[in-house]
N, C-alpha and C positions, 0 to 999 in steps of 0.2 A: 931692433929692428933693422932688415934691409929695406930701404927705398927707393925706391925707382921713381926717375918723370918718364912721364908719355908727354910728348910735349904738342905731338898732334901736328897736323900737315899745313893746315891753317898757320897756325906759330909758327912751325919753324919757315915756314917761304915769306910771311908776311909781318909775323909780329914776334920777332927773336925777343925783345924785350920784357915780352911776357915771361918766356921762358927763365931769362936771367931775375925777372923778381920773385920766380917762385922759389927757384935756387939761395939768391939772397934773405928771403923769409924764413925758410925751413930751417937755412944752415943758422941764422940768428935765434931761431927758437933752441936749436940744439939739434937739429935731425942733420944725420950723414946722408947725403941725396946721392943718388949717383943716375947717368944718364947712361942706357946701352945707347951704342953707334950702331946697333943693328935691327931698332925701331924703324918700321916703316908705316903705314896709311892702315888703319885697324878697318877698312873695310865698307865704312859707313858710305860713302859716297855712290861706292857698288852697288850696295843691298837697298839705299833708298833709292834707285833710277831703275829696279827689277831685275838688276843682275848679281841674284842669290848669290849663284854656284862660282861666278868669279870672284867672289868678296870672300870666298871658304880660304883658300891660300892664306892670303890676306891675314884673317883671324886665325887659323894656325901658327902665320908667323909671330902673330902678337904672342901667343901663348909660350913659343919657343924662347921668346926674346925676354920676358916677362915672368915667366913660370915660377922662377927659383927666388923671387923677392918675398918678402913680408908684406908690403903696401905698395901699389904705386896710382902714383897723385896724376891728375890731368889736371890745368887749367882750362876744361872745357868741360860744358856739360853735356850737349849731343856727343863728342864722342865717349864719356865715361856712361852714358846711356845706352850707346851701341856694342860697349861689352856689356854691363849689367843686362839690358832688358833683351838685347837681340841675338848675342852670342846664343844663350839657351832655348832660342826661337829657332836658330840656327841649327843647333843638336836635333831641337825633335823632328824639325821638317826634313833632317838628312836621314832620323829614323825613320819616320811615316815615308820616306824614299825606296824603305828597303834596302840602302846603303850603310846600315848597322850603326851603333852605338858608339864607332871610333872617332866622331869630330865632336860629340857631346863629352866623350871624357878627355878630350884632347882640352877643349875647350873651358871645362869648368873648374877646374881648380885658378884660374884667373879671374872670374865671375866676382865672388863676394869680397877680394879686397883690392878691387880697384875702387880707389875713391876721387871725386872732385875735390877741390883744392879746400872750400870751404868744408865740405863733411870730414873730412880729414883734421883740420883744425878743431872743429868743434867735439869732433865723437872720436877722433883717435886720439890729439893732444887733449883734450880735453882744455883749451884755452878758445876764449874771445878776445879778451887784449894781450894783441900781439906786439905791442910796441909802437904803433904807429903813428904817423903826425901827418897830417892833412889839409892845411888850412883853405878849404874851399867847398863850396855849397855844392852838395851832390843828390843826385836822386837814381835810385837804384831801378832798373828794368830786370825782371826775372823774367829770362828765357823759356820756352815752353820746354825741351828736354831736362831744364835744372828743377823745374816745377810740376813738370805733370810724370814725368816719365823717374828720374832721381827721388822728387820727393823734399826740396832742399828747405821747403821751408821755410822760418826764421833765421837761418844760420848767416844766408851772407848780413841780412839787418844787425844780427847781434856783433858781427865783424866790425859793422863799418858803426855802429854806434857809440865802439868802444874806442873809436879811431880819435885824438888830441886831435882838435882845433876844425872838425869836419862837422859841417852844419846838412845833416841829413832830411831832404825834402821827402813828403808820400809821391808817390808819382800815381796822378789819375789812372783810373781804369788799366790797374798794372799789369795784371794776369792776360791781357789780350797779346795776340801774338806781333810781332815787328813786321812781319811778312816778308824775313827771307828765307827759311825753309830748304836751302840745300836748291836744290833742282826745281824748286818752286818758284824763285826766284825768275829761273829761266824761261820757265814752262808758262808761266801766268804772271807778265811782268807786270801788267798793268794794275793787277789788283795788287800784288807785292808792293809797288812802287804805291800805290793808295794808304797800304795798310804802313809803311813807314813813314809817310807825311802825318797819318794819325799818330803814331805813337812821336814821332818828332814834336807835335806841337802840345801834344798832353807835359809833355817833359820841358818845354817852355815853360809853361806855363807856371810850372813852380817857381820859377825864378833861378833856377840852378846854373852853373856855370858848368858843372860835368856831368855827363850822364854814365852811368856805372853797371856793368853788367859780367855775369861769368862767364861767359863768350865773345870769342874776337868774332867768329862768323855773325853773328848779329851785332856788333858795334861795327862790324864794316858795314854792313845793309846802313844802318843809320846814320852813321858818318857821311857815306854818299851822300844819305836824304839830307841831312844839315847842313850840307855844303851848297845842295840845289837851291836850299830854302833859305840860304844866306844867314846862318845861325852861327853866333860865335859859342854856344855850346860844343862843348869836345866830348869824345866817347873814348873812355878811360877803362881797363879791366882791371875788377876788383883787386888781381893777385898785384898789380902797380902800386893802388893805393896803400895796402897792406905793407908792401913792404918799404912803404917811403917813409923815415922817420928825419926827427929836428936836425940830428946830425947829416943824413944824406937824404935830404930832402928829394922827392920826384920832379924832373925837369920839367 
């Protein structure tokens, strides 16, 4: 199996350790993972802000870069959902606008083989115990794209429950949005901030010292909220927890 890492813009720019964690984890599980240097933005930010046509060249680029791989793994539910849910819509809209089937045909090959990390681990590799060690109390926030668009369900919970030393606490009102939503946080900043505060207060009520999620964009938003609320809780991507071992613990 030829597997590629789609790191995403946010991780490449702000959270490169998450990408390193994915490589470390998958390598430990026997996966030979490649990082195509030609990868760029998937077009999510453009598409969600209303620039549909401007997102199309980025989607074509994604297909060109990743099309020959057997599986594309990303540590981002939102970018995974962009490919799986919105690329087909882009193709259908182009067809409806009388621009033919070219875009749909270009994007179709990458849609079914793009996986969010926990999907790939559970559904493709068939593992839930990845040999991780993380001696902390953790609560998990299921982000909107992972929960609603990809339907990740209990996959992240299965993986976290198998981590040695980890004490997993249930997050109250877990299905509520954290308030980030990309440009939503800019256009509706007061509402976004209030939603973030609600999420952090719920997380604090669990007594956990780590808030975990599968999207660093949401963790960035919640980390800023934690700072403003002066909480000692830390935001940590699930990939970094799963990559941590007794021999090489997450610092």
